PDB file of N, CA, C and O in Angstrom:
ATOM      1  N   MET A   1     117.522 107.715 255.607  1.00  0.00           N
ATOM      2  CA  MET A   1     118.508 106.716 255.764  1.00  0.00           C
ATOM      3  C   MET A   1     119.336 106.287 254.386  1.00  0.00           C
ATOM      4  O   MET A   1     120.555 106.114 254.411  1.00  0.00           O
ATOM      5  N   LYS A   2     118.554 106.139 253.205  1.00  0.00           N
ATOM      6  CA  LYS A   2     119.073 105.849 251.931  1.00  0.00           C
ATOM      7  C   LYS A   2     120.253 106.865 251.675  1.00  0.00           C
ATOM      8  O   LYS A   2     121.363 106.440 251.358  1.00  0.00           O
ATOM      9  N   GLU A   3     120.024 108.085 251.804  1.00  0.00           N
ATOM     10  CA  GLU A   3     121.074 109.237 251.418  1.00  0.00           C
ATOM     11  C   GLU A   3     122.140 109.010 252.363  1.00  0.00           C
ATOM     12  O   GLU A   3     123.267 109.173 251.894  1.00  0.00           O
ATOM     13  N   LEU A   4     122.055 108.615 253.792  1.00  0.00           N
ATOM     14  CA  LEU A   4     123.301 108.365 254.574  1.00  0.00           C
ATOM     15  C   LEU A   4     124.224 107.392 254.093  1.00  0.00           C
ATOM     16  O   LEU A   4     125.451 107.491 254.072  1.00  0.00           O
ATOM     17  N   VAL A   5     123.514 106.438 253.705  1.00  0.00           N
ATOM     18  CA  VAL A   5     124.361 105.154 253.440  1.00  0.00           C
ATOM     19  C   VAL A   5     124.994 105.303 251.867  1.00  0.00           C
ATOM     20  O   VAL A   5     126.015 104.720 251.500  1.00  0.00           O
ATOM     21  N   GLU A   6     124.243 106.131 251.085  1.00  0.00           N
ATOM     22  CA  GLU A   6     124.769 106.651 249.911  1.00  0.00           C
ATOM     23  C   GLU A   6     126.206 107.490 249.929  1.00  0.00           C
ATOM     24  O   GLU A   6     127.206 107.247 249.254  1.00  0.00           O
ATOM     25  N   ILE A   7     126.013 108.537 250.892  1.00  0.00           N
ATOM     26  CA  ILE A   7     127.217 109.194 251.096  1.00  0.00           C
ATOM     27  C   ILE A   7     128.342 108.656 251.630  1.00  0.00           C
ATOM     28  O   ILE A   7     129.472 109.008 251.290  1.00  0.00           O
ATOM     29  N   MET A   8     128.039 107.572 252.691  1.00  0.00           N
ATOM     30  CA  MET A   8     129.269 106.954 253.252  1.00  0.00           C
ATOM     31  C   MET A   8     129.941 106.082 252.222  1.00  0.00           C
ATOM     32  O   MET A   8     131.168 106.016 252.150  1.00  0.00           O
ATOM     33  N   ALA A   9     129.010 105.313 251.303  1.00  0.00           N
ATOM     34  CA  ALA A   9     129.529 104.259 250.372  1.00  0.00           C
ATOM     35  C   ALA A   9     130.335 105.218 249.403  1.00  0.00           C
ATOM     36  O   ALA A   9     131.502 104.861 249.242  1.00  0.00           O
ATOM     37  N   LYS A  10     129.992 106.248 248.793  1.00  0.00           N
ATOM     38  CA  LYS A  10     130.345 107.077 247.900  1.00  0.00           C
ATOM     39  C   LYS A  10     131.731 107.528 248.246  1.00  0.00           C
ATOM     40  O   LYS A  10     132.556 107.638 247.339  1.00  0.00           O
ATOM     41  N   ALA A  11     132.048 107.792 249.462  1.00  0.00           N
ATOM     42  CA  ALA A  11     133.275 108.289 250.086  1.00  0.00           C
ATOM     43  C   ALA A  11     134.339 107.149 249.976  1.00  0.00           C
ATOM     44  O   ALA A  11     135.517 107.345 249.676  1.00  0.00           O
ATOM     45  N   LEU A  12     133.797 105.971 250.247  1.00  0.00           N
ATOM     46  CA  LEU A  12     134.677 104.627 250.446  1.00  0.00           C
ATOM     47  C   LEU A  12     135.124 104.246 249.072  1.00  0.00           C
ATOM     48  O   LEU A  12     136.274 103.809 249.066  1.00  0.00           O
ATOM     49  N   VAL A  13     134.603 104.285 248.033  1.00  0.00           N
ATOM     50  CA  VAL A  13     134.823 103.619 246.756  1.00  0.00           C
ATOM     51  C   VAL A  13     135.686 104.319 245.827  1.00  0.00           C
ATOM     52  O   VAL A  13     135.920 105.511 246.029  1.00  0.00           O
ATOM     53  N   GLU A  14     136.205 103.696 244.797  1.00  0.00           N
ATOM     54  CA  GLU A  14     136.822 104.281 243.726  1.00  0.00           C
ATOM     55  C   GLU A  14     136.078 104.651 242.696  1.00  0.00           C
ATOM     56  O   GLU A  14     136.487 105.527 241.934  1.00  0.00           O
ATOM     57  N   HIS A  15     135.013 104.111 242.537  1.00  0.00           N
ATOM     58  CA  HIS A  15     133.929 104.219 241.407  1.00  0.00           C
ATOM     59  C   HIS A  15     132.552 104.675 242.128  1.00  0.00           C
ATOM     60  O   HIS A  15     131.647 103.862 242.314  1.00  0.00           O
ATOM     61  N   PRO A  16     132.469 105.874 242.477  1.00  0.00           N
ATOM     62  CA  PRO A  16     131.198 106.173 243.102  1.00  0.00           C
ATOM     63  C   PRO A  16     130.036 106.392 242.140  1.00  0.00           C
ATOM     64  O   PRO A  16     128.895 106.594 242.555  1.00  0.00           O
ATOM     65  N   GLU A  17     130.361 106.347 240.800  1.00  0.00           N
ATOM     66  CA  GLU A  17     129.187 106.441 239.897  1.00  0.00           C
ATOM     67  C   GLU A  17     128.307 105.036 239.895  1.00  0.00           C
ATOM     68  O   GLU A  17     127.152 104.963 239.478  1.00  0.00           O
ATOM     69  N   GLU A  18     129.113 103.881 240.468  1.00  0.00           N
ATOM     70  CA  GLU A  18     128.518 102.723 240.436  1.00  0.00           C
ATOM     71  C   GLU A  18     127.859 102.335 241.578  1.00  0.00           C
ATOM     72  O   GLU A  18     127.417 101.188 241.650  1.00  0.00           O
ATOM     73  N   VAL A  19     127.712 103.185 242.562  1.00  0.00           N
ATOM     74  CA  VAL A  19     127.092 103.048 243.890  1.00  0.00           C
ATOM     75  C   VAL A  19     125.534 102.877 243.737  1.00  0.00           C
ATOM     76  O   VAL A  19     125.024 103.912 243.308  1.00  0.00           O
ATOM     77  N   THR A  20     124.849 102.104 243.911  1.00  0.00           N
ATOM     78  CA  THR A  20     123.234 102.245 243.971  1.00  0.00           C
ATOM     79  C   THR A  20     122.804 101.876 245.285  1.00  0.00           C
ATOM     80  O   THR A  20     123.380 100.967 245.883  1.00  0.00           O
ATOM     81  N   VAL A  21     121.861 102.488 245.780  1.00  0.00           N
ATOM     82  CA  VAL A  21     121.129 102.262 247.061  1.00  0.00           C
ATOM     83  C   VAL A  21     119.656 102.191 246.878  1.00  0.00           C
ATOM     84  O   VAL A  21     119.053 103.056 246.243  1.00  0.00           O
ATOM     85  N   THR A  22     119.083 101.190 247.415  1.00  0.00           N
ATOM     86  CA  THR A  22     117.615 101.082 247.350  1.00  0.00           C
ATOM     87  C   THR A  22     117.209 100.834 248.562  1.00  0.00           C
ATOM     88  O   THR A  22     117.861 100.182 249.378  1.00  0.00           O
ATOM     89  N   GLU A  23     115.785 101.480 248.821  1.00  0.00           N
ATOM     90  CA  GLU A  23     115.265 101.205 250.067  1.00  0.00           C
ATOM     91  C   GLU A  23     113.750 100.595 249.908  1.00  0.00           C
ATOM     92  O   GLU A  23     112.944 101.045 249.093  1.00  0.00           O
ATOM     93  N   THR A  24     113.487  99.551 250.763  1.00  0.00           N
ATOM     94  CA  THR A  24     112.197  98.795 250.567  1.00  0.00           C
ATOM     95  C   THR A  24     111.688  98.577 251.996  1.00  0.00           C
ATOM     96  O   THR A  24     112.447  98.486 252.961  1.00  0.00           O
ATOM     97  N   GLU A  25     110.369  98.499 252.068  1.00  0.00           N
ATOM     98  CA  GLU A  25     109.744  98.223 253.421  1.00  0.00           C
ATOM     99  C   GLU A  25     109.453  96.725 253.505  1.00  0.00           C
ATOM    100  O   GLU A  25     108.944  96.233 252.498  1.00  0.00           O
ATOM    101  N   GLU A  26     109.691  95.934 254.525  1.00  0.00           N
ATOM    102  CA  GLU A  26     109.291  94.509 254.729  1.00  0.00           C
ATOM    103  C   GLU A  26     108.946  94.322 256.142  1.00  0.00           C
ATOM    104  O   GLU A  26     109.829  94.480 256.985  1.00  0.00           O
ATOM    105  N   ASN A  27     107.814  94.017 256.473  1.00  0.00           N
ATOM    106  CA  ASN A  27     107.265  93.637 257.746  1.00  0.00           C
ATOM    107  C   ASN A  27     107.528  94.710 258.679  1.00  0.00           C
ATOM    108  O   ASN A  27     107.996  94.448 259.787  1.00  0.00           O
ATOM    109  N   GLY A  28     107.254  95.953 258.311  1.00  0.00           N
ATOM    110  CA  GLY A  28     107.603  97.003 259.289  1.00  0.00           C
ATOM    111  C   GLY A  28     108.933  97.543 259.346  1.00  0.00           C
ATOM    112  O   GLY A  28     109.173  98.597 259.936  1.00  0.00           O
ATOM    113  N   GLU A  29     109.915  96.777 258.684  1.00  0.00           N
ATOM    114  CA  GLU A  29     111.232  97.123 258.633  1.00  0.00           C
ATOM    115  C   GLU A  29     111.611  97.661 257.366  1.00  0.00           C
ATOM    116  O   GLU A  29     111.074  97.308 256.316  1.00  0.00           O
ATOM    117  N   THR A  30     112.698  98.671 257.452  1.00  0.00           N
ATOM    118  CA  THR A  30     113.116  99.245 256.300  1.00  0.00           C
ATOM    119  C   THR A  30     114.490  98.472 255.869  1.00  0.00           C
ATOM    120  O   THR A  30     115.381  98.323 256.706  1.00  0.00           O
ATOM    121  N   VAL A  31     114.613  98.045 254.695  1.00  0.00           N
ATOM    122  CA  VAL A  31     115.649  97.205 254.113  1.00  0.00           C
ATOM    123  C   VAL A  31     116.388  98.254 253.138  1.00  0.00           C
ATOM    124  O   VAL A  31     115.817  98.777 252.181  1.00  0.00           O
ATOM    125  N   ILE A  32     117.737  98.498 253.502  1.00  0.00           N
ATOM    126  CA  ILE A  32     118.460  99.322 252.494  1.00  0.00           C
ATOM    127  C   ILE A  32     119.466  98.343 251.913  1.00  0.00           C
ATOM    128  O   ILE A  32     120.274  97.749 252.626  1.00  0.00           O
ATOM    129  N   GLN A  33     119.390  98.191 250.569  1.00  0.00           N
ATOM    130  CA  GLN A  33     120.315  97.440 249.962  1.00  0.00           C
ATOM    131  C   GLN A  33     121.424  98.334 249.137  1.00  0.00           C
ATOM    132  O   GLN A  33     121.055  99.307 248.480  1.00  0.00           O
ATOM    133  N   LEU A  34     122.497  98.030 249.196  1.00  0.00           N
ATOM    134  CA  LEU A  34     123.869  98.734 248.832  1.00  0.00           C
ATOM    135  C   LEU A  34     124.467  97.966 247.669  1.00  0.00           C
ATOM    136  O   LEU A  34     124.809  96.811 247.923  1.00  0.00           O
ATOM    137  N   LYS A  35     124.629  98.362 246.582  1.00  0.00           N
ATOM    138  CA  LYS A  35     125.455  97.652 245.725  1.00  0.00           C
ATOM    139  C   LYS A  35     126.355  98.781 245.123  1.00  0.00           C
ATOM    140  O   LYS A  35     126.046  99.923 244.783  1.00  0.00           O
ATOM    141  N   VAL A  36     127.665  98.074 245.087  1.00  0.00           N
ATOM    142  CA  VAL A  36     128.899  98.708 244.462  1.00  0.00           C
ATOM    143  C   VAL A  36     129.617  97.842 243.454  1.00  0.00           C
ATOM    144  O   VAL A  36     129.316  96.662 243.276  1.00  0.00           O
ATOM    145  N   ALA A  37     130.667  98.528 242.741  1.00  0.00           N
ATOM    146  CA  ALA A  37     131.255  97.628 241.866  1.00  0.00           C
ATOM    147  C   ALA A  37     132.085  96.499 242.424  1.00  0.00           C
ATOM    148  O   ALA A  37     132.704  96.648 243.478  1.00  0.00           O
ATOM    149  N   PRO A  38     132.112  95.329 241.711  1.00  0.00           N
ATOM    150  CA  PRO A  38     132.991  94.215 242.306  1.00  0.00           C
ATOM    151  C   PRO A  38     134.056  94.557 242.910  1.00  0.00           C
ATOM    152  O   PRO A  38     134.321  94.116 244.028  1.00  0.00           O
ATOM    153  N   SER A  39     135.053  95.639 242.073  1.00  0.00           N
ATOM    154  CA  SER A  39     136.346  95.798 242.665  1.00  0.00           C
ATOM    155  C   SER A  39     136.254  96.810 243.920  1.00  0.00           C
ATOM    156  O   SER A  39     137.255  97.082 244.583  1.00  0.00           O
ATOM    157  N   ASP A  40     135.016  97.333 244.189  1.00  0.00           N
ATOM    158  CA  ASP A  40     135.045  98.143 245.483  1.00  0.00           C
ATOM    159  C   ASP A  40     134.551  97.371 246.645  1.00  0.00           C
ATOM    160  O   ASP A  40     134.567  97.867 247.771  1.00  0.00           O
ATOM    161  N   MET A  41     134.081  96.090 246.398  1.00  0.00           N
ATOM    162  CA  MET A  41     133.382  95.435 247.462  1.00  0.00           C
ATOM    163  C   MET A  41     134.329  95.159 248.740  1.00  0.00           C
ATOM    164  O   MET A  41     133.829  95.057 249.860  1.00  0.00           O
ATOM    165  N   GLY A  42     135.710  95.043 248.525  1.00  0.00           N
ATOM    166  CA  GLY A  42     136.495  94.946 249.693  1.00  0.00           C
ATOM    167  C   GLY A  42     136.497  96.266 250.553  1.00  0.00           C
ATOM    168  O   GLY A  42     136.427  96.310 251.781  1.00  0.00           O
ATOM    169  N   LYS A  43     136.587  97.313 249.703  1.00  0.00           N
ATOM    170  CA  LYS A  43     136.538  98.577 250.455  1.00  0.00           C
ATOM    171  C   LYS A  43     135.471  98.995 251.417  1.00  0.00           C
ATOM    172  O   LYS A  43     135.634  99.707 252.408  1.00  0.00           O
ATOM    173  N   VAL A  44     134.253  98.408 250.956  1.00  0.00           N
ATOM    174  CA  VAL A  44     132.911  98.635 251.628  1.00  0.00           C
ATOM    175  C   VAL A  44     132.710  97.777 252.834  1.00  0.00           C
ATOM    176  O   VAL A  44     132.102  98.182 253.824  1.00  0.00           O
ATOM    177  N   ILE A  45     133.281  96.472 252.725  1.00  0.00           N
ATOM    178  CA  ILE A  45     133.206  95.503 253.731  1.00  0.00           C
ATOM    179  C   ILE A  45     134.318  95.725 254.737  1.00  0.00           C
ATOM    180  O   ILE A  45     134.012  95.800 255.927  1.00  0.00           O
ATOM    181  N   GLY A  46     135.753  95.851 254.311  1.00  0.00           N
ATOM    182  CA  GLY A  46     136.611  96.272 255.301  1.00  0.00           C
ATOM    183  C   GLY A  46     137.314  94.801 255.716  1.00  0.00           C
ATOM    184  O   GLY A  46     136.893  93.719 255.307  1.00  0.00           O
ATOM    185  N   LYS A  47     138.310  94.951 256.485  1.00  0.00           N
ATOM    186  CA  LYS A  47     139.000  93.813 257.027  1.00  0.00           C
ATOM    187  C   LYS A  47     137.907  93.091 258.159  1.00  0.00           C
ATOM    188  O   LYS A  47     137.439  93.763 259.078  1.00  0.00           O
ATOM    189  N   GLN A  48     137.617  91.848 257.995  1.00  0.00           N
ATOM    190  CA  GLN A  48     136.764  91.417 258.955  1.00  0.00           C
ATOM    191  C   GLN A  48     135.461  91.996 259.233  1.00  0.00           C
ATOM    192  O   GLN A  48     134.804  91.882 260.268  1.00  0.00           O
ATOM    193  N   GLY A  49     135.143  92.697 258.062  1.00  0.00           N
ATOM    194  CA  GLY A  49     133.703  93.389 258.160  1.00  0.00           C
ATOM    195  C   GLY A  49     133.673  94.563 259.044  1.00  0.00           C
ATOM    196  O   GLY A  49     132.592  94.979 259.460  1.00  0.00           O
ATOM    197  N   ARG A  50     134.771  95.120 259.356  1.00  0.00           N
ATOM    198  CA  ARG A  50     134.664  96.279 260.186  1.00  0.00           C
ATOM    199  C   ARG A  50     133.991  97.371 259.714  1.00  0.00           C
ATOM    200  O   ARG A  50     133.234  97.987 260.464  1.00  0.00           O
ATOM    201  N   ILE A  51     134.177  97.738 258.444  1.00  0.00           N
ATOM    202  CA  ILE A  51     133.519  98.931 257.869  1.00  0.00           C
ATOM    203  C   ILE A  51     132.026  98.712 257.568  1.00  0.00           C
ATOM    204  O   ILE A  51     131.221  99.642 257.609  1.00  0.00           O
ATOM    205  N   ALA A  52     131.705  97.508 257.278  1.00  0.00           N
ATOM    206  CA  ALA A  52     130.426  97.222 257.009  1.00  0.00           C
ATOM    207  C   ALA A  52     129.523  97.212 258.257  1.00  0.00           C
ATOM    208  O   ALA A  52     128.325  97.492 258.212  1.00  0.00           O
ATOM    209  N   LYS A  53     130.181  96.873 259.359  1.00  0.00           N
ATOM    210  CA  LYS A  53     129.718  96.999 260.796  1.00  0.00           C
ATOM    211  C   LYS A  53     129.658  98.306 261.313  1.00  0.00           C
ATOM    212  O   LYS A  53     128.836  98.543 262.198  1.00  0.00           O
ATOM    213  N   ALA A  54     130.437  99.232 260.878  1.00  0.00           N
ATOM    214  CA  ALA A  54     130.366 100.724 261.189  1.00  0.00           C
ATOM    215  C   ALA A  54     129.266 101.332 260.377  1.00  0.00           C
ATOM    216  O   ALA A  54     128.634 102.253 260.893  1.00  0.00           O
ATOM    217  N   ILE A  55     128.986 100.964 259.273  1.00  0.00           N
ATOM    218  CA  ILE A  55     127.933 101.444 258.592  1.00  0.00           C
ATOM    219  C   ILE A  55     126.627 101.286 258.852  1.00  0.00           C
ATOM    220  O   ILE A  55     125.756 102.146 258.724  1.00  0.00           O
ATOM    221  N   ARG A  56     126.481 100.028 259.269  1.00  0.00           N
ATOM    222  CA  ARG A  56     125.104  99.450 259.958  1.00  0.00           C
ATOM    223  C   ARG A  56     125.071 100.131 261.335  1.00  0.00           C
ATOM    224  O   ARG A  56     123.946 100.561 261.589  1.00  0.00           O
ATOM    225  N   SER A  57     125.980 100.353 262.294  1.00  0.00           N
ATOM    226  CA  SER A  57     126.099 100.940 263.542  1.00  0.00           C
ATOM    227  C   SER A  57     125.550 102.470 263.260  1.00  0.00           C
ATOM    228  O   SER A  57     124.718 102.951 264.028  1.00  0.00           O
ATOM    229  N   VAL A  58     125.973 103.108 262.295  1.00  0.00           N
ATOM    230  CA  VAL A  58     125.748 104.551 262.085  1.00  0.00           C
ATOM    231  C   VAL A  58     123.997 104.632 261.603  1.00  0.00           C
ATOM    232  O   VAL A  58     123.174 105.386 262.124  1.00  0.00           O
ATOM    233  N   VAL A  59     123.777 103.851 260.717  1.00  0.00           N
ATOM    234  CA  VAL A  59     122.440 103.679 260.227  1.00  0.00           C
ATOM    235  C   VAL A  59     121.501 103.416 261.303  1.00  0.00           C
ATOM    236  O   VAL A  59     120.491 104.106 261.441  1.00  0.00           O
ATOM    237  N   LYS A  60     121.803 102.407 262.103  1.00  0.00           N
ATOM    238  CA  LYS A  60     120.999 101.937 263.222  1.00  0.00           C
ATOM    239  C   LYS A  60     120.828 103.042 264.347  1.00  0.00           C
ATOM    240  O   LYS A  60     119.733 103.235 264.874  1.00  0.00           O
ATOM    241  N   ALA A  61     121.945 103.745 264.683  1.00  0.00           N
ATOM    242  CA  ALA A  61     121.844 104.871 265.567  1.00  0.00           C
ATOM    243  C   ALA A  61     120.909 106.106 265.076  1.00  0.00           C
ATOM    244  O   ALA A  61     120.209 106.754 265.854  1.00  0.00           O
ATOM    245  N   ALA A  62     120.991 106.337 263.719  1.00  0.00           N
ATOM    246  CA  ALA A  62     120.043 107.287 262.977  1.00  0.00           C
ATOM    247  C   ALA A  62     118.753 106.990 263.118  1.00  0.00           C
ATOM    248  O   ALA A  62     117.899 107.828 263.407  1.00  0.00           O
ATOM    249  N   ALA A  63     118.479 105.487 262.874  1.00  0.00           N
ATOM    250  CA  ALA A  63     117.125 105.067 262.819  1.00  0.00           C
ATOM    251  C   ALA A  63     116.409 105.109 264.156  1.00  0.00           C
ATOM    252  O   ALA A  63     115.199 105.322 264.240  1.00  0.00           O
ATOM    253  N   SER A  64     117.266 104.881 265.280  1.00  0.00           N
ATOM    254  CA  SER A  64     116.627 104.745 266.594  1.00  0.00           C
ATOM    255  C   SER A  64     116.244 106.121 267.084  1.00  0.00           C
ATOM    256  O   SER A  64     115.490 106.247 268.049  1.00  0.00           O
ATOM    257  N   LYS A  65     116.797 107.253 266.376  1.00  0.00           N
ATOM    258  CA  LYS A  65     116.520 108.460 266.804  1.00  0.00           C
ATOM    259  C   LYS A  65     114.934 108.836 266.197  1.00  0.00           C
ATOM    260  O   LYS A  65     114.154 109.634 266.718  1.00  0.00           O
ATOM    261  N   GLU A  66     114.735 108.159 265.153  1.00  0.00           N
ATOM    262  CA  GLU A  66     113.384 108.254 264.436  1.00  0.00           C
ATOM    263  C   GLU A  66     112.307 107.043 264.857  1.00  0.00           C
ATOM    264  O   GLU A  66     111.153 106.993 264.433  1.00  0.00           O
ATOM    265  N   GLU A  67     112.883 106.124 265.733  1.00  0.00           N
ATOM    266  CA  GLU A  67     112.017 105.097 266.273  1.00  0.00           C
ATOM    267  C   GLU A  67     111.700 104.110 265.145  1.00  0.00           C
ATOM    268  O   GLU A  67     110.571 103.631 265.040  1.00  0.00           O
ATOM    269  N   LYS A  68     112.722 103.798 264.277  1.00  0.00           N
ATOM    270  CA  LYS A  68     112.476 103.045 263.146  1.00  0.00           C
ATOM    271  C   LYS A  68     113.227 101.817 263.207  1.00  0.00           C
ATOM    272  O   LYS A  68     114.192 101.885 263.968  1.00  0.00           O
ATOM    273  N   LYS A  69     113.047 100.629 262.578  1.00  0.00           N
ATOM    274  CA  LYS A  69     113.899  99.444 262.364  1.00  0.00           C
ATOM    275  C   LYS A  69     114.508  99.503 261.055  1.00  0.00           C
ATOM    276  O   LYS A  69     113.696  99.614 260.135  1.00  0.00           O
ATOM    277  N   VAL A  70     115.751  99.457 260.728  1.00  0.00           N
ATOM    278  CA  VAL A  70     116.566  99.374 259.592  1.00  0.00           C
ATOM    279  C   VAL A  70     117.622  98.566 259.534  1.00  0.00           C
ATOM    280  O   VAL A  70     118.410  98.486 260.476  1.00  0.00           O
ATOM    281  N   SER A  71     117.752  97.889 258.438  1.00  0.00           N
ATOM    282  CA  SER A  71     118.884  96.938 258.145  1.00  0.00           C
ATOM    283  C   SER A  71     119.483  97.303 256.978  1.00  0.00           C
ATOM    284  O   SER A  71     118.810  97.766 256.057  1.00  0.00           O
ATOM    285  N   VAL A  72     120.854  97.129 256.884  1.00  0.00           N
ATOM    286  CA  VAL A  72     121.559  97.290 255.719  1.00  0.00           C
ATOM    287  C   VAL A  72     122.043  95.976 255.118  1.00  0.00           C
ATOM    288  O   VAL A  72     122.563  95.121 255.836  1.00  0.00           O
ATOM    289  N   GLU A  73     121.868  95.797 253.727  1.00  0.00           N
ATOM    290  CA  GLU A  73     122.507  94.545 253.156  1.00  0.00           C
ATOM    291  C   GLU A  73     123.388  95.110 252.104  1.00  0.00           C
ATOM    292  O   GLU A  73     123.080  96.062 251.388  1.00  0.00           O
ATOM    293  N   ILE A  74     124.516  94.449 252.062  1.00  0.00           N
ATOM    294  CA  ILE A  74     125.606  94.883 250.939  1.00  0.00           C
ATOM    295  C   ILE A  74     125.648  93.809 250.111  1.00  0.00           C
ATOM    296  O   ILE A  74     125.851  92.688 250.577  1.00  0.00           O
ATOM    297  N   GLU A  75     125.459  94.018 248.760  1.00  0.00           N
ATOM    298  CA  GLU A  75     125.359  92.941 247.607  1.00  0.00           C
ATOM    299  C   GLU A  75     126.420  93.193 246.689  1.00  0.00           C
ATOM    300  O   GLU A  75     126.557  92.481 245.694  1.00  0.00           O
TER     301      GLU A  75
END
């Protein structure tokens, strides 16, 4: 899942070298934290959060295939 989020984020931003993705386990749920450069934050979130929702939907679909709970946090 971490690699999936990283690939999608790097494709969207102008500074892919500043993209960092961390993965942690909390209460049986995998939490993926995505950090990008402040100037790229708008590109990752999108208008009205549409791109962020799309990223979460793709990750959720991939996680359901493996029967896992995954959430994505954008910081």
